[in-house]
C-alpha positions as CSV (number, residue, x, y, z in Angstrom):
1,M,61.4,80.8,7.0
2,E,59.4,84.0,7.5
3,K,56.5,82.5,5.6
4,V,56.4,79.5,7.9
5,N,56.5,81.7,11.0
6,L,53.7,83.8,9.6
7,F,51.6,80.8,8.9
8,S,52.2,79.4,12.3
9,M,51.2,82.7,13.9
10,L,48.0,82.9,11.9
11,F,47.1,79.3,12.8
12,S,47.7,79.9,16.5
13,R,45.4,82.9,16.4
14,V,42.6,81.0,14.7
15,Q,43.0,78.2,17.3
16,E,42.9,80.7,20.2
17,K,39.7,82.3,18.7
18,V,38.1,78.8,18.4
19,E,38.9,78.0,22.0
20,R,37.8,81.4,23.2
21,D,34.4,81.1,21.4
22,G,33.9,77.6,22.8
23,S,33.5,76.0,19.4
24,G,36.0,73.3,20.3
25,R,34.5,72.4,23.7
26,K,31.9,69.7,24.1
27,G,28.7,71.0,22.6
28,G,30.6,73.5,20.4
29,L,30.3,73.6,16.6
30,L,33.5,71.8,15.7
31,Y,32.7,69.1,18.3
32,R,29.2,68.5,16.9
33,L,30.6,68.3,13.4
34,D,33.2,65.7,14.5
35,R,30.4,63.7,16.1
36,L,28.3,63.4,13.0
37,S,28.0,60.0,11.5
38,D,28.7,59.2,7.8
39,T,25.0,59.1,7.1
40,S,24.3,62.4,8.8
41,T,27.2,64.0,6.9
42,A,25.8,62.6,3.6
43,Y,22.4,64.1,4.3
44,M,23.9,67.4,5.3
45,Y,25.7,67.6,1.9
46,L,22.5,66.5,0.0
47,M,20.3,69.0,1.9
48,P,20.8,71.9,-0.6
49,T,20.0,69.7,-3.6
50,L,17.0,68.1,-1.8
51,T,15.7,71.5,-0.8
52,L,16.0,72.7,-4.4
53,I,14.1,69.6,-5.7
54,F,11.5,70.1,-3.1
55,L,10.9,73.7,-4.0
56,T,11.0,73.3,-7.8
57,V,9.3,69.8,-8.2
58,V,7.3,68.7,-5.1
59,V,5.8,72.1,-4.2
60,P,4.6,72.8,-7.8
61,M,3.1,69.3,-8.0
62,L,1.2,69.7,-4.7
63,Y,0.1,73.2,-5.8
64,A,-1.2,71.9,-9.1
65,L,-3.0,69.1,-7.3
66,F,-4.6,71.7,-5.0
67,I,-5.6,73.8,-8.0
68,S,-7.2,70.8,-9.7
69,F,-9.8,70.7,-7.0
70,T,-10.7,74.4,-7.3
71,K,-12.1,76.9,-9.8
72,V,-9.6,79.8,-10.1
73,S,-10.8,83.3,-10.8
74,F,-9.0,86.6,-11.0
75,A,-10.3,89.5,-9.1
76,Q,-8.5,92.9,-8.6
77,G,-5.1,91.4,-9.5
78,S,-5.3,88.4,-7.2
79,M,-6.3,84.8,-7.6
80,V,-9.4,83.5,-5.9
81,Y,-9.8,79.8,-5.2
82,D,-13.3,78.3,-5.1
83,F,-13.2,74.7,-3.9
84,V,-15.2,72.4,-6.4
85,G,-13.9,69.0,-5.3
86,L,-13.9,66.6,-8.2
87,G,-15.8,69.0,-10.4
88,N,-13.0,69.6,-12.8
89,Y,-12.4,65.9,-13.3
90,A,-16.2,65.4,-13.9
91,Q,-16.1,68.2,-16.4
92,L,-13.3,66.6,-18.2
93,L,-15.3,63.3,-18.6
94,R,-18.3,65.3,-19.9
95,D,-16.2,67.4,-22.3
96,A,-17.3,66.6,-25.9
97,R,-13.6,67.0,-27.0
98,F,-12.2,64.6,-24.5
99,P,-12.8,61.3,-26.4
100,A,-11.0,62.7,-29.5
101,V,-8.2,64.1,-27.4
102,M,-7.7,60.9,-25.5
103,S,-7.8,58.9,-28.7
104,N,-5.1,61.1,-30.2
105,T,-3.0,60.8,-27.1
106,M,-3.2,57.0,-27.1
107,L,-2.5,56.8,-30.8
108,F,0.4,59.2,-30.7
109,T,1.9,57.5,-27.6
110,V,1.6,53.8,-28.8
111,V,2.7,54.4,-32.3
112,K,5.6,56.7,-31.4
113,V,7.0,54.5,-28.6
114,A,6.6,51.2,-30.6
115,A,8.1,52.7,-33.8
116,T,11.0,54.3,-31.9
117,L,11.9,51.2,-30.0
118,A,11.6,49.0,-33.1
119,I,13.8,51.3,-35.3
120,A,16.3,51.9,-32.5
121,F,16.6,48.1,-31.9
122,G,17.3,47.5,-35.5
123,I,20.0,50.3,-35.6
124,S,21.6,49.0,-32.4
125,L,21.8,45.5,-33.7
126,T,23.3,46.7,-37.0
127,I,26.0,48.6,-35.2
128,Y,26.5,45.8,-32.6
129,F,27.2,43.1,-35.3
130,G,29.3,45.5,-37.3
131,V,27.4,45.4,-40.5
132,W,29.0,47.2,-43.4
133,G,28.7,51.0,-42.9
134,A,27.8,50.7,-39.3
135,G,30.9,52.7,-38.2
136,F,29.9,55.6,-40.5
137,F,26.3,55.4,-39.4
138,K,27.4,55.4,-35.7
139,R,29.0,58.8,-36.1
140,L,25.9,60.4,-37.7
141,F,22.9,59.0,-36.0
142,L,23.3,61.1,-32.9
143,I,22.8,64.4,-34.8
144,P,18.9,64.4,-34.5
145,W,19.1,63.9,-30.8
146,A,21.6,66.7,-30.4
147,L,19.1,69.3,-31.9
148,S,17.0,71.2,-29.4
149,N,13.2,70.7,-29.6
150,V,12.5,74.1,-30.9
151,V,15.1,73.9,-33.6
152,N,13.8,70.4,-34.6
153,S,10.2,71.7,-34.7
154,L,11.1,74.7,-36.9
155,M,13.2,72.5,-39.2
156,W,10.3,70.2,-39.8
157,Q,7.9,73.1,-40.2
158,W,10.1,74.3,-43.1
159,M,10.5,70.8,-44.6
160,Y,6.7,70.2,-44.5
161,S,5.9,73.5,-46.1
162,G,3.3,73.3,-48.9
163,D,5.0,76.1,-50.7
164,Y,8.8,75.4,-50.6
165,G,9.2,72.3,-48.4
166,I,12.0,69.9,-49.3
167,F,9.8,67.0,-48.2
168,N,7.3,67.7,-51.0
169,E,10.1,68.2,-53.5
170,M,11.7,64.8,-52.7
171,L,8.4,63.0,-53.0
172,L,7.5,64.8,-56.2
173,K,10.9,63.8,-57.7
174,L,10.4,60.2,-56.7
175,G,6.9,60.1,-58.1
176,F,5.0,59.5,-54.9
177,I,2.9,62.6,-55.3
178,N,1.7,64.7,-58.3
179,E,1.7,68.1,-56.6
180,Y,2.8,69.8,-53.4
181,K,0.7,68.9,-50.4
182,M,-0.1,70.8,-47.2
183,W,0.9,68.1,-44.8
184,L,0.3,70.0,-41.6
185,V,-3.1,71.5,-42.7
186,D,-4.7,68.2,-43.8
187,E,-6.3,66.4,-40.8
188,H,-5.4,63.1,-42.4
189,T,-1.7,63.8,-42.7
190,A,-1.0,66.1,-39.8
191,M,-0.6,63.4,-37.2
192,P,1.6,61.1,-39.3
193,A,3.8,64.1,-40.1
194,I,4.3,65.0,-36.4
195,L,4.9,61.3,-35.5
196,F,7.6,61.0,-38.2
197,A,9.3,64.2,-36.9
198,D,9.2,63.0,-33.3
199,I,10.4,59.5,-34.0
200,W,13.3,60.9,-36.1
201,K,14.5,62.8,-33.0
202,S,13.9,60.1,-30.4
203,V,15.5,57.1,-32.1
204,P,19.2,58.0,-31.5
205,Y,18.9,58.2,-27.7
206,V,17.1,54.9,-27.5
207,A,19.5,53.2,-29.9
208,L,22.5,54.5,-28.0
209,L,21.2,53.0,-24.7
210,M,20.3,49.7,-26.4
211,L,23.7,49.5,-28.0
212,A,25.4,50.1,-24.6
213,A,23.3,47.3,-23.1
214,M,24.3,44.9,-25.9
215,Q,28.0,45.8,-25.6
216,S,27.9,44.9,-21.9
217,I,27.1,41.2,-22.8
218,P,30.1,39.0,-22.2
219,K,31.6,37.7,-25.4
220,E,32.1,34.3,-23.8
221,L,28.3,33.7,-24.1
222,H,28.4,34.2,-27.9
223,E,31.4,31.9,-28.2
224,A,29.7,29.3,-26.1
225,S,26.6,29.5,-28.2
226,K,28.6,29.0,-31.4
227,V,30.4,26.0,-29.9
228,D,27.0,24.4,-29.0
229,G,25.9,24.9,-32.6
230,G,23.6,27.9,-32.0
231,G,22.9,30.3,-34.8
232,S,22.0,34.0,-35.0
233,L,18.4,33.4,-33.9
234,T,19.6,31.4,-30.9
235,A,22.0,34.2,-29.8
236,F,19.2,36.8,-30.3
237,F,16.5,35.1,-28.3
238,H,18.6,33.4,-25.6
239,I,21.5,35.9,-25.1
240,I,20.8,39.4,-26.4
241,L,17.1,39.7,-25.6
242,P,17.3,38.4,-22.0
243,H,20.2,40.7,-21.2
244,I,18.7,43.9,-22.6
245,K,15.2,43.2,-21.2
246,P,15.6,45.4,-18.2
247,V,16.9,48.2,-20.4
248,I,13.9,47.8,-22.7
249,M,11.6,48.2,-19.7
250,V,13.3,51.4,-18.6
251,L,13.3,52.8,-22.1
252,L,9.6,52.0,-22.4
253,V,8.8,54.0,-19.3
254,I,11.1,56.9,-20.2
255,E,9.8,57.1,-23.8
256,T,6.2,56.9,-22.6
257,M,6.7,59.7,-20.2
258,W,8.5,61.9,-22.8
259,T,5.8,61.1,-25.4
260,L,2.9,62.0,-23.1
261,R,4.5,65.4,-22.4
262,V,5.4,66.3,-26.0
263,F,4.2,69.9,-26.4
264,D,6.6,72.1,-28.3
265,L,6.7,70.0,-31.5
266,I,2.9,69.8,-31.7
267,W,2.3,73.4,-30.7
268,L,4.8,74.8,-33.2
269,L,3.7,72.7,-36.1
270,T,-0.1,72.5,-35.7
271,K,-1.2,73.9,-32.3
272,G,-3.4,70.8,-32.0
273,G,-5.2,71.3,-35.3
274,P,-6.5,71.0,-37.8
275,Q,-9.9,70.3,-36.2
276,D,-8.2,68.8,-33.1
277,S,-6.7,66.0,-35.2
278,T,-3.3,66.5,-33.4
279,M,-4.7,67.7,-30.0
280,T,-3.2,65.6,-27.2
281,L,-3.8,65.9,-23.5
282,N,-0.6,67.9,-22.9
283,V,-1.6,70.5,-25.6
284,F,-5.2,70.4,-24.4
285,A,-4.1,71.2,-20.8
286,Y,-2.0,74.1,-22.0
287,E,-4.9,75.5,-24.1
288,Q,-7.3,75.3,-21.2
289,A,-4.9,76.7,-18.5
290,F,-3.1,79.5,-20.4
291,R,-5.3,80.4,-23.3
292,N,-8.7,80.0,-21.7
293,F,-7.3,80.8,-18.2
294,N,-9.2,77.9,-16.7
295,L,-6.3,76.9,-14.4
296,G,-8.2,74.3,-12.3
297,Y,-9.4,72.5,-15.4
298,G,-5.9,72.5,-16.9
299,A,-4.4,71.2,-13.7
300,A,-7.0,68.3,-13.7
301,I,-6.0,67.4,-17.3
302,S,-2.3,67.4,-16.3
303,Y,-3.0,64.9,-13.5
304,C,-4.8,62.7,-16.0
305,I,-1.5,62.6,-17.9
306,T,0.2,61.5,-14.7
307,L,-2.4,58.8,-14.1
308,L,-2.0,57.6,-17.7
309,T,1.8,57.4,-17.2
310,L,1.4,55.3,-14.1
311,V,-1.0,52.9,-16.0
312,F,1.5,52.5,-18.8
313,T,4.4,51.9,-16.4
314,L,2.5,49.2,-14.5
315,L,1.4,47.6,-17.8
316,Y,5.0,47.5,-19.0
317,M,6.3,46.0,-15.7
318,K,3.6,43.3,-15.8
319,T,4.2,42.5,-19.4
320,L,8.0,42.2,-19.3
321,K,8.0,40.6,-15.8
322,V,11.2,42.4,-14.8
323,E,12.2,41.5,-11.3
324,K,14.4,43.7,-9.1
């Protein structure tokens, strides 16, 4: 009873303070909060998150865009910006290394995305139709995706080692090679080695999303197809593929964006070498901006990556003809 009286006394004091401060009167704080619509309330709750996104994403993007039109120099501990317009972009087109870097980027992106989606599609179909061993495989195939990028890179660096790498040992035992090879030093094998490592890590995520899309297909459609005499190919082309088509488009966009920004794997394994054979735009931008301290040029290269991502996205949307 005493606790109830104490609570009532505290509540009455708070109410008196609110009335004395005028917060409850028309125009007061509590009155204004009560008058907020649901939309305004939602925006108010989202404001901290939107502010954080604006400060950590939008502002750096605008700053990088500004830098790409300038030549940045360092004088007495401060940064000096000299406006050069499209000079950095023109320099990129004149750069003797740019054709090879662009070629490597396109090769790496196309092969990695195509191989990842093809392998992931086969794995998801295997698990979806319940082929023998699919349950065991389902529990293991997420392990590569769970590894961090740095751990994955260091693991493959050890496996590709020309002195004690297990990759060489396995191929030697199987008779594919006669002696240990320096996979990451040879310009003909460095890119395939990096592609294999990146595909190995990316496949589980894509396969998981494809499997989720397949499992959302109503079973009645498969039953109706069997009643009409349709086989596996009919179910694949007329049931499975049309239903997962939007998911494929989303995965194409996501995988392309992730592939174009791959940096840690390439940098830890080859640093873009040997002889620029694995130098992609992302690694090239880092090299120019943070090793040569040419920030404007590096920012211009990074915006070329953004433009390339938009081109791939529009191409995917036009090819797959996915409607909203």
